[in-house]
N, CA, C and O of each residue as an XYZ file, in Angstrom:
716
protein
N     -25.269     31.992     61.567
C     -24.824     32.695     60.394
C     -23.349     32.400     60.127
O     -22.937     32.259     58.975
N     -22.573     32.311     61.175
C     -21.166     32.028     61.046
C     -20.942     30.659     60.394
O     -20.028     30.494     59.586
N     -21.786     29.675     60.750
C     -21.676     28.341     60.164
C     -22.006     28.376     58.677
O     -21.393     27.661     57.884
N     -22.961     29.197     58.304
C     -23.315     29.305     56.889
C     -22.174     29.905     56.084
O     -21.894     29.470     54.967
N     -21.521     30.904     56.655
C     -20.379     31.509     55.966
C     -19.212     30.523     55.863
O     -18.516     30.483     54.848
N     -19.005     29.748     56.895
C     -17.936     28.759     56.887
C     -18.231     27.680     55.830
O     -17.339     27.268     55.088
N     -19.489     27.231     55.775
C     -19.880     26.242     54.766
C     -19.717     26.809     53.358
O     -19.214     26.121     52.470
N     -20.129     28.033     53.150
C     -19.994     28.690     51.852
C     -18.518     28.835     51.485
O     -18.150     28.646     50.326
N     -17.680     29.164     52.448
C     -16.239     29.296     52.221
C     -15.648     27.969     51.730
O     -14.929     27.945     50.732
N     -15.949     26.866     52.429
C     -15.409     25.566     52.031
C     -16.010     25.077     50.711
O     -15.337     24.380     49.951
N     -17.237     25.425     50.436
C     -17.850     25.057     49.155
C     -17.141     25.766     48.000
O     -16.916     25.173     46.945
N     -16.797     27.021     48.204
C     -16.079     27.776     47.168
C     -14.670     27.228     46.999
O     -14.183     27.129     45.873
N     -14.008     26.871     48.090
C     -12.669     26.281     48.011
C     -12.729     24.954     47.252
O     -11.905     24.697     46.374
N     -13.703     24.118     47.593
C     -13.865     22.826     46.910
C     -14.154     23.026     45.422
O     -13.621     22.305     44.579
N     -14.994     24.002     45.109
C     -15.288     24.308     43.712
C     -14.042     24.779     42.978
O     -13.832     24.416     41.821
N     -13.214     25.583     43.636
C     -11.976     26.061     43.017
C     -11.003     24.915     42.780
O     -10.357     24.861     41.733
N     -10.888     23.998     43.737
C      -9.993     22.845     43.576
C     -10.488     21.940     42.449
O      -9.698     21.503     41.613
N     -11.776     21.660     42.425
C     -12.329     20.826     41.350
C     -12.160     21.489     39.978
O     -11.880     20.811     38.990
N     -12.326     22.791     39.923
C     -12.122     23.515     38.661
C     -10.670     23.436     38.212
O     -10.394     23.274     37.023
N      -9.735     23.551     39.162
C      -8.312     23.457     38.822
C      -7.965     22.058     38.314
O      -7.209     21.918     37.353
N      -8.512     21.023     38.953
C      -8.271     19.643     38.499
C      -8.854     19.445     37.106
O      -8.212     18.855     36.238
N     -10.069     19.938     36.895
C     -10.707     19.804     35.582
C      -9.893     20.536     34.515
O      -9.738     20.036     33.401
N      -9.373     21.717     34.853
C      -8.557     22.492     33.927
C      -7.254     21.757     33.596
O      -6.839     21.734     32.437
N      -6.614     21.163     34.591
C      -5.380     20.408     34.354
C      -5.633     19.178     33.485
O      -4.840     18.869     32.595
N      -6.715     18.491     33.738
C      -7.048     17.317     32.920
C      -7.327     17.723     31.477
O      -6.891     17.052     30.541
N      -8.050     18.815     31.302
C      -8.326     19.317     29.959
C      -7.055     19.746     29.242
O      -6.898     19.507     28.044
N      -6.152     20.377     29.974
C      -4.879     20.796     29.385
C      -4.050     19.586     28.973
O      -3.443     19.582     27.902
N      -4.021     18.558     29.825
C      -3.272     17.343     29.498
C      -3.853     16.661     28.259
O      -3.108     16.196     27.397
N      -5.172     16.603     28.173
C      -5.824     15.992     27.002
C      -5.554     16.821     25.744
O      -5.318     16.268     24.670
N      -5.588     18.139     25.882
C      -5.287     19.013     24.755
C      -3.856     18.802     24.260
O      -3.618     18.712     23.056
N      -2.910     18.725     25.191
C      -1.510     18.501     24.803
C      -1.324     17.131     24.157
O      -0.529     16.982     23.229
N      -2.051     16.138     24.644
C      -1.970     14.811     24.044
C      -2.509     14.836     22.622
O      -1.882     14.287     21.716
N      -3.656     15.461     22.411
C      -4.207     15.571     21.066
C      -3.306     16.401     20.163
O      -3.180     16.106     18.975
N      -2.681     17.429     20.710
C      -1.772     18.243     19.918
C      -0.558     17.416     19.480
O      -0.103     17.544     18.344
N      -0.032     16.570     20.371
C       1.098     15.721     19.981
C       0.676     14.681     18.946
O       1.444     14.361     18.039
N      -0.537     14.155     19.080
C      -1.034     13.198     18.083
C      -1.221     13.885     16.741
O      -0.865     13.323     15.705
N      -1.773     15.092     16.744
C      -1.966     15.812     15.490
C      -0.631     16.151     14.818
O      -0.518     16.060     13.596
N       0.370     16.536     15.596
C       1.675     16.814     14.999
C       2.314     15.516     14.496
O       3.033     15.526     13.497
N       2.054     14.402     15.185
C       2.556     13.110     14.716
C       1.870     12.705     13.416
O       2.518     12.200     12.498
N       0.557     12.926     13.339
C      -0.186     12.587     12.122
C       0.301     13.429     10.953
O       0.375     12.940      9.825
N       0.632     14.686     11.210
C       1.118     15.566     10.143
C       2.438     15.064      9.572
O       2.665     15.171      8.367
N       3.317     14.517     10.419
C       4.612     14.010      9.957
C       5.019     12.798     10.794
O       5.777     12.939     11.754
N       4.512     11.579     10.434
C       4.820     10.395     11.238
C       6.287      9.991     11.187
O       6.768      9.314     12.096
N       6.992     10.384     10.167
C       8.389     10.004     10.049
C       9.329     10.838     10.907
O      10.515     10.525     11.007
N       8.818     11.887     11.523
C       9.680     12.771     12.307
C      10.175     12.111     13.589
O      11.284     12.394     14.044
N       9.367     11.238     14.172
C       9.767     10.567     15.409
C       9.541      9.071     15.290
O       8.689      8.614     14.528
N      10.307      8.327     16.043
C      10.120      6.878     16.110
C       9.068      6.509     17.143
O       8.422      5.466     17.035
N       8.896      7.364     18.145
C       7.944      7.106     19.222
C       6.538      7.431     18.741
O       6.274      8.536     18.267
N       5.632      6.454     18.868
C       4.244      6.653     18.469
C       3.413      6.939     19.704
O       3.463      6.171     20.665
N       2.636      8.040     19.706
C       1.750      8.288     20.843
C       0.750      7.140     21.002
O       0.476      6.413     20.048
N       0.217      6.986     22.192
C      -0.594      5.817     22.507
C      -2.027      5.815     22.005
O      -2.752      4.858     22.278
N      -2.461      6.810     21.303
C      -3.844      6.843     20.833
C      -4.007      6.063     19.529
O      -3.071      5.985     18.733
N      -5.191      5.484     19.307
C      -5.414      4.701     18.080
C      -5.209      5.508     16.796
O      -4.759      4.965     15.788
N      -5.539      6.803     16.831
C      -5.353      7.633     15.638
C      -3.889      7.718     15.250
O      -3.558      7.738     14.065
N      -3.018      7.767     16.232
C      -1.582      7.843     15.953
C      -1.081      6.532     15.356
O      -0.286      6.537     14.417
N      -1.546      5.412     15.902
C      -1.137      4.116     15.342
C      -1.660      3.947     13.920
O      -0.984      3.364     13.072
N      -2.864      4.458     13.659
C      -3.430      4.398     12.309
C      -2.567      5.209     11.347
O      -2.287      4.766     10.233
N      -2.145      6.404     11.783
C      -1.274      7.237     10.947
C       0.074      6.564     10.736
O       0.631      6.630      9.640
N       0.602      5.920     11.767
C       1.871      5.188     11.642
C       1.725      4.057     10.622
O       2.625      3.825      9.814
N       0.602      3.361     10.661
C       0.370      2.260      9.714
C       0.320      2.768      8.281
O       0.882      2.145      7.381
N      -0.340      3.882      8.066
C      -0.415      4.449      6.717
C       0.976      4.852      6.239
O       1.332      4.614      5.084
N       1.764      5.464      7.126
C       3.127      5.876      6.754
C       4.005      4.657      6.474
O       4.777      4.661      5.515
N       3.896      3.616      7.298
C       4.693      2.406      7.076
C       4.302      1.716      5.772
O       5.164      1.215      5.051
N       3.015      1.689      5.471
C       2.567      1.078      4.220
C       3.067      1.883      3.018
O       3.446      1.309      1.998
N       3.067      3.202      3.140
C       3.560      4.043      2.049
C       5.058      3.842      1.825
O       5.541      3.934      0.696
N       5.795      3.566      2.914
C       7.235      3.310      2.798
C       7.531      1.898      2.326
O       8.669      1.594      1.969
N       6.521      1.026      2.318
C       6.705     -0.346      1.864
C       7.025     -1.334      2.972
O       7.326     -2.495      2.692
N       6.966     -0.901      4.212
C       7.222     -1.792      5.345
C       5.893     -2.436      5.753
O       5.210     -1.956      6.657
N       5.542     -3.524      5.076
C       4.233     -4.157      5.240
C       4.061     -4.740      6.643
O       3.001     -4.588      7.250
N       5.092     -5.402      7.159
C       4.958     -6.021      8.485
C       4.763     -4.976      9.580
O       3.955     -5.174     10.487
N       5.491     -3.875      9.502
C       5.314     -2.807     10.486
C       3.929     -2.170     10.348
O       3.310     -1.796     11.345
N       3.451     -2.051      9.118
C       2.114     -1.489      8.897
C       1.042     -2.409      9.475
O       0.086     -1.940     10.091
N       1.202     -3.736      9.276
C       0.253     -4.687      9.858
C       0.219     -4.567     11.380
O      -0.849     -4.562     11.992
N       1.398     -4.472     11.972
C       1.479     -4.354     13.427
C       0.852     -3.042     13.905
O       0.173     -3.013     14.931
N       1.079     -1.971     13.168
C       0.508     -0.672     13.563
C      -1.010     -0.682     13.416
O      -1.708     -0.113     14.255
N      -1.537     -1.318     12.364
C      -2.996     -1.433     12.243
C      -3.563     -2.243     13.394
O      -4.623     -1.912     13.925
N      -2.869     -3.298     13.782
C      -3.324     -4.102     14.913
C      -3.312     -3.272     16.196
O      -4.238     -3.370     17.001
N      -2.287     -2.468     16.392
C      -2.229     -1.606     17.576
C      -3.313     -0.529     17.543
O      -3.809     -0.108     18.588
N      -3.678     -0.085     16.334
C      -4.724      0.951     16.237
C      -6.095      0.384     16.584
O      -7.027      1.138     16.862
N      -6.224     -0.939     16.570
C      -7.509     -1.551     16.893
C      -7.784     -1.572     18.395
O      -8.924     -1.768     18.816
N      -6.752     -1.372     19.195
C      -6.940     -1.352     20.642
C      -7.589     -0.034     21.047
O      -7.069      1.034     20.726
N      -8.689     -0.095     21.729
C      -9.421      1.075     22.233
C      -9.874      2.014     21.123
O     -10.007      3.217     21.353
N     -10.111      1.499     19.945
C     -10.547      2.348     18.831
C     -12.071      2.401     18.768
O     -12.766      1.509     19.253
N     -12.560      3.462     18.164
C     -13.997      3.578     17.924
C     -14.374      2.653     16.772
O     -13.503      2.176     16.044
N     -15.664      2.401     16.607
C     -16.125      1.428     15.617
C     -15.722      1.808     14.194
O     -15.337      0.938     13.413
N     -15.803      3.083     13.848
C     -15.458      3.503     12.483
C     -13.971      3.295     12.210
O     -13.595      2.826     11.136
N     -13.129      3.643     13.175
C     -11.695      3.451     12.983
C     -11.351      1.963     13.010
O     -10.448      1.520     12.300
N     -12.058      1.205     13.814
C     -11.824     -0.231     13.890
C     -12.144     -0.891     12.554
O     -11.390     -1.743     12.085
N     -13.254     -0.501     11.944
C     -13.613     -1.044     10.632
C     -12.581     -0.648      9.580
O     -12.212     -1.463      8.735
N     -12.120      0.585      9.627
C     -11.103      1.038      8.671
C      -9.782      0.314      8.880
O      -9.082      0.008      7.915
N      -9.438      0.038     10.127
C      -8.198     -0.684     10.411
C      -8.266     -2.106      9.877
O      -7.309     -2.593      9.274
N      -9.394     -2.773     10.097
C      -9.557     -4.125      9.554
C      -9.501     -4.105      8.027
O      -8.860     -4.957      7.411
N     -10.175     -3.130      7.427
C     -10.199     -3.029      5.971
C      -8.800     -2.796      5.413
O      -8.391     -3.458      4.459
N      -8.073     -1.863      6.001
C      -6.733     -1.553      5.499
C      -5.756     -2.698      5.730
O      -4.900     -2.957      4.884
N      -5.872     -3.390      6.868
C      -5.007     -4.545      7.096
C      -5.343     -5.663      6.109
O      -4.452     -6.371      5.642
N      -6.621     -5.817      5.797
C      -7.017     -6.776      4.766
C      -6.444     -6.408      3.410
O      -6.030     -7.283      2.650
N      -6.418     -5.114      3.103
C      -5.827     -4.670      1.842
C      -4.343     -4.988      1.772
O      -3.840     -5.399      0.726
N      -3.638     -4.799      2.888
C      -2.209     -5.139      2.912
C      -1.999     -6.627      2.630
O      -1.144     -7.003      1.829
N      -2.791     -7.466      3.300
C      -2.667     -8.903      3.088
C      -3.028     -9.294      1.665
O      -2.371    -10.146      1.066
N      -4.069     -8.676      1.121
C      -4.516     -9.010     -0.225
C      -3.494     -8.588     -1.279
O      -3.233     -9.331     -2.225
N      -2.913     -7.391     -1.117
C      -1.895     -6.939     -2.070
C      -0.667     -7.831     -2.033
O      -0.090     -8.145     -3.074
N      -0.268     -8.236     -0.841
C       0.887     -9.130     -0.732
C       0.561    -10.502     -1.320
O       1.428    -11.139     -1.919
N      -0.682    -10.962     -1.154
C      -1.091    -12.240     -1.729
C      -1.056    -12.190     -3.252
O      -0.641    -13.153     -3.896
N      -1.486    -11.078     -3.825
C      -1.465    -10.947     -5.283
C      -0.025    -10.969     -5.785
O       0.254    -11.512     -6.854
N       0.885    -10.383     -5.019
C       2.292    -10.397     -5.421
C       2.882    -11.802     -5.334
O       3.859    -12.101     -6.021
N       2.308    -12.666     -4.504
C       2.826    -14.022     -4.314
C       2.062    -15.088     -5.104
O       2.243    -16.280     -4.859
N       1.218    -14.677     -6.040
C       0.410    -15.655     -6.771
C       1.271    -16.658     -7.526
O       0.893    -17.825     -7.631
N       2.399    -16.245     -8.046
C       3.239    -17.176     -8.793
C       3.870    -18.221     -7.878
O       4.299    -19.275     -8.346
N       3.931    -17.934     -6.564
C       4.447    -18.903     -5.602
C       3.477    -20.086     -5.536
O       2.298    -19.940     -5.861
N       3.958    -21.232     -5.125
C       3.144    -22.444     -5.125
C       2.226    -22.479     -3.906
O       2.519    -23.153     -2.919
N       1.128    -21.759     -3.982
C       0.134    -21.758     -2.917
C       0.473    -20.860     -1.747
O      -0.246    -20.875     -0.748
N       1.521    -20.088     -1.826
C       1.906    -19.214     -0.717
C       0.949    -18.061     -0.501
O       0.952    -17.440      0.562
N       0.140    -17.774     -1.484
C      -0.783    -16.649     -1.388
C      -2.083    -17.009     -0.669
O      -2.823    -16.117     -0.255
N      -2.365    -18.275     -0.520
C      -3.667    -18.693      0.016
C      -3.847    -18.224      1.458
O      -4.922    -17.750      1.825
N      -2.819    -18.350      2.264
C      -2.925    -17.928      3.666
C      -3.200    -16.434      3.774
O      -4.024    -16.003      4.580
N      -2.512    -15.657      2.963
C      -2.722    -14.208      3.015
C      -4.113    -13.821      2.527
O      -4.722    -12.894      3.061
N      -4.617    -14.522      1.518
C      -5.976    -14.242      1.040
C      -6.991    -14.596      2.128
O      -7.965    -13.869      2.327
N      -6.770    -15.700      2.826
C      -7.676    -16.075      3.908
C      -7.660    -15.034      5.030
O      -8.707    -14.707      5.590
N      -6.480    -14.517      5.354
C      -6.394    -13.449      6.356
C      -7.118    -12.191      5.876
O      -7.799    -11.521      6.653
N      -6.965    -11.882      4.600
C      -7.648    -10.708      4.038
C      -9.163    -10.890      4.104
O      -9.887     -9.960      4.460
N      -9.645    -12.089      3.762
C     -11.084    -12.342      3.823
C     -11.598    -12.200      5.256
O     -12.679    -11.657      5.484
N     -10.829    -12.684      6.203
C     -11.222    -12.559      7.605
C     -11.296    -11.087      8.020
O     -12.234    -10.686      8.709
N     -10.322    -10.288      7.608
C     -10.341     -8.858      7.947
C     -11.492     -8.138      7.261
O     -12.137     -7.287      7.875
N     -11.762     -8.461      6.006
C     -12.884     -7.831      5.308
C     -14.211     -8.184      5.984
O     -15.095     -7.336      6.097
N     -14.347     -9.417      6.425
C     -15.582     -9.813      7.106
C     -15.744     -9.069      8.437
O     -16.849     -8.661      8.797
N     -14.638     -8.898      9.160
C     -14.718     -8.150     10.419
C     -15.091     -6.689     10.150
O     -15.876     -6.098     10.893
N     -14.536     -6.120      9.103
C     -14.878     -4.733      8.752
C     -16.358     -4.629      8.406
O     -17.018     -3.655      8.768
N     -16.877     -5.630      7.708
C     -18.293     -5.602      7.340
C     -19.200     -5.854      8.543
O     -20.329     -5.364      8.570
N     -18.738     -6.591      9.518
C     -19.532     -6.758     10.744
C     -19.657     -5.428     11.481
O     -20.708     -5.107     12.036
N     -18.578     -4.669     11.479
C     -18.585     -3.390     12.181
C     -19.294     -2.301     11.387
O     -19.959     -1.438     11.960
N     -19.149     -2.343     10.070
C     -19.773     -1.336      9.205
C     -20.337     -2.037      7.974
O     -19.640     -2.163      6.967
N     -21.585     -2.493      8.037
C     -22.165     -3.235      6.913
C     -22.280     -2.424      5.621
O     -22.452     -3.001      4.547
N     -22.190     -1.110      5.707
C     -22.307     -0.266      4.521
C     -20.966      0.031      3.868
O     -20.895      0.893      2.992
N     -19.906     -0.653      4.264
C     -18.583     -0.422      3.694
C     -18.476     -1.214      2.374
O     -18.105     -2.388      2.360
N     -18.809     -0.540      1.289
C     -18.881     -1.209     -0.010
C     -17.504     -1.609     -0.530
O     -17.389     -2.590     -1.264
N     -16.475     -0.879     -0.172
C     -15.132     -1.255     -0.598
C     -14.730     -2.596     -0.001
O     -14.074     -3.402     -0.660
N     -15.119     -2.833      1.234
C     -14.818     -4.124      1.872
C     -15.611     -5.240      1.200
O     -15.095     -6.343      1.021
N     -16.846     -4.968      0.832
C     -17.651     -5.979      0.114
C     -17.002     -6.332     -1.228
O     -16.893     -7.503     -1.591
N     -16.582     -5.317     -1.940
C     -15.969     -5.539     -3.248
C     -14.666     -6.332     -3.110
O     -14.431     -7.285     -3.853
N     -13.823     -5.931     -2.158
C     -12.555     -6.629     -1.986
C     -12.758     -8.043     -1.468
O     -11.992     -8.941     -1.816
N     -13.774     -8.257     -0.647
C     -14.087     -9.615     -0.202
C     -14.506    -10.471     -1.391
O     -14.127    -11.639     -1.487
N     -15.280     -9.893     -2.285
C     -15.682    -10.633     -3.498
C     -14.468    -10.974     -4.356
O     -14.376    -12.082     -4.884
N     -13.543    -10.040     -4.497
C     -12.318    -10.333     -5.253
C     -11.505    -11.440     -4.584
O     -10.979    -12.322     -5.262
N     -11.403    -11.395     -3.273
C     -10.657    -12.423     -2.544
C     -11.348    -13.777     -2.672
O     -10.682    -14.806     -2.785
N     -12.669    -13.779     -2.655
C     -13.400    -15.040     -2.818
C     -13.244    -15.597     -4.230
O     -13.252    -16.813     -4.420
N     -13.103    -14.727     -5.209
C     -12.860    -15.207     -6.572
C     -11.445    -15.764     -6.716
O     -11.217    -16.724     -7.452
N     -10.502    -15.154     -6.006
C      -9.119    -15.619     -6.079
C      -8.946    -16.957     -5.363
O      -8.301    -17.865     -5.887
N      -9.520    -17.078     -4.172
C      -9.467    -18.332     -3.406
C     -10.897    -18.635     -2.955
O     -11.321    -18.200     -1.885
N     -11.642    -19.388     -3.781
C     -13.029    -19.687     -3.417
C     -13.090    -20.610     -2.196
O     -12.172    -21.383     -1.921
N     -14.187    -20.498     -1.495
C     -14.383    -21.356     -0.338
C     -15.211    -22.553     -0.747
O     -16.168    -22.430     -1.512
N     -14.840    -23.708     -0.237
C     -15.538    -24.947     -0.559
C     -16.532    -25.236      0.550
O     -16.125    -25.580      1.659
N     -17.828    -25.105      0.281
C     -18.813    -25.314      1.343
C     -18.898    -26.768      1.800
O     -19.436    -27.039      2.873
N     -18.379    -27.708      1.009
C     -18.436    -29.106      1.436
C     -17.461    -29.376      2.570
O     -17.637    -30.345      3.308
N     -16.435    -28.542      2.729
C     -15.486    -28.724      3.815
C     -15.987    -28.116      5.116
O     -15.466    -28.420      6.189
N     -16.989    -27.264      5.022
C     -17.539    -26.610      6.199
C     -18.595    -27.517      6.822
O     -19.554    -27.897      6.150
N     -18.438    -27.860      8.067
C     -19.376    -28.744      8.737
C     -20.722    -28.099      8.990
O     -21.702    -28.806      9.222
N     -20.803    -26.768      8.952
C     -22.056    -26.080      9.227
C     -22.903    -25.884      7.964
O     -24.049    -25.439      8.040
N     -22.338    -26.215      6.821
C     -23.051    -25.999      5.569
C     -23.954    -27.188      5.299
O     -23.497    -28.332      5.290
N     -25.231    -26.923      5.080
C     -26.158    -27.983      4.718
C     -26.699    -27.670      3.335
O     -27.230    -26.590      3.080
N     -26.551    -28.623      2.470
C     -27.039    -28.442      1.129
C     -28.555    -28.566      1.121
O     -29.113    -29.500      1.697
N     -29.195    -27.647      0.483
C     -30.645    -27.715      0.394
C     -31.017    -28.524     -0.852
O     -30.728    -28.135     -1.983
N     -31.644    -29.620     -0.611
C     -32.076    -30.447     -1.720
C     -33.485    -30.054     -2.103
O     -34.339    -29.844     -1.242
N     -33.721    -29.957     -3.379
C     -35.047    -29.620     -3.876
C     -35.809    -30.923     -4.041
O     -35.329    -31.862     -4.676
N     -36.980    -30.968     -3.473
C     -37.759    -32.198     -3.591
C     -38.207    -32.368     -5.035
O     -38.397    -31.394     -5.764
N     -38.369    -33.600     -5.425
C     -38.746    -33.885     -6.815
C     -40.144    -33.406     -7.132
O     -40.476    -33.164     -8.293
N     -40.966    -33.269     -6.105
C     -42.327    -32.793     -6.330
C     -42.342    -31.325     -6.736
O     -43.189    -30.901     -7.523
N     -41.396    -30.546     -6.192
C     -41.372    -29.116     -6.461
C     -40.504    -28.755     -7.663
O     -40.611    -27.651     -8.197
N     -39.655    -29.669     -8.086
C     -38.764    -29.327     -9.191
C     -39.450    -29.541    -10.532
O     -40.369    -30.350    -10.668
N     -38.983    -28.806    -11.493
C     -39.522    -28.907    -12.844
C     -38.507    -29.664    -13.677
O     -37.324    -29.325    -13.706
N     -38.979    -30.673    -14.339
C     -38.073    -31.474    -15.159
C     -38.047    -30.884    -16.560
O     -39.091    -30.673    -17.177
N     -36.870    -30.626    -17.042
C     -36.771    -30.084    -18.395
C     -36.526    -31.232    -19.358
O     -35.766    -32.157    -19.069
N     -37.170    -31.157    -20.484
C     -37.036    -32.195    -21.495
C     -36.333    -31.585    -22.695
O     -36.594    -30.452    -23.097
N     -35.452    -32.367    -23.236
C     -34.707    -31.895    -24.410
C     -35.621    -31.951    -25.627
O     -36.471    -32.834    -25.745
N     -35.436    -31.022    -26.502
C     -36.170    -31.024    -27.759
C     -35.222    -30.643    -28.873
O     -34.208    -29.981    -28.649
N     -35.551    -31.054    -30.032
C     -34.685    -30.855    -31.182
C     -35.208    -29.694    -32.016
O     -36.398    -29.595    -32.312
N     -34.292    -28.836    -32.375
C     -34.667    -27.700    -33.211
C     -34.104    -27.972    -34.593
O     -32.897    -28.144    -34.765
N     -34.995    -28.007    -35.579
C     -34.530    -28.212    -36.955
C     -34.187    -26.870    -37.565
O     -35.002    -25.948    -37.602
N     -32.989    -26.789    -38.030
C     -32.554    -25.554    -38.680
C     -32.865    -25.644    -40.176
O     -32.740    -26.720    -40.761
N     -33.259    -24.556    -40.795
C     -33.590    -24.600    -42.233
C     -32.370    -24.742    -43.106
O     -32.489    -24.793    -44.331
């Protein structure tokens, strides 16, 4: 009986220690989320960005609103580290938007916009891989493709499908007499 009481005593002690560790970890996570939420509420209040992807995403939005495009691009890239799929797709989409807007501003430059449009198309495609239902990314990709079309003849993986003459219909010209 004494051994059972001793075992029960140590089991309760172990349970208390594990509960205290779990409580401390929960408190630390709560404080981290609280600091991220206060950072999201006012990103301009501090220069130090908390390490969570949500904080970097908020920093990117604030930098883009201030007009600091390069810092916003870097913050979107940092928000992609350890991010969930939805935030990752949004980060790619927003970074593509930054590149596309800057490309539109550089259209009068002699071809300087092409690189930025290509980067935007790449980001839109990544966003669509992660979230195929993101219609804004589809629309912006279409706009980017209209601005800088892709030439399938330069792509080595593109094979032109030739229609055999047996299956094609030959159209014959005819003359319409107008009265």
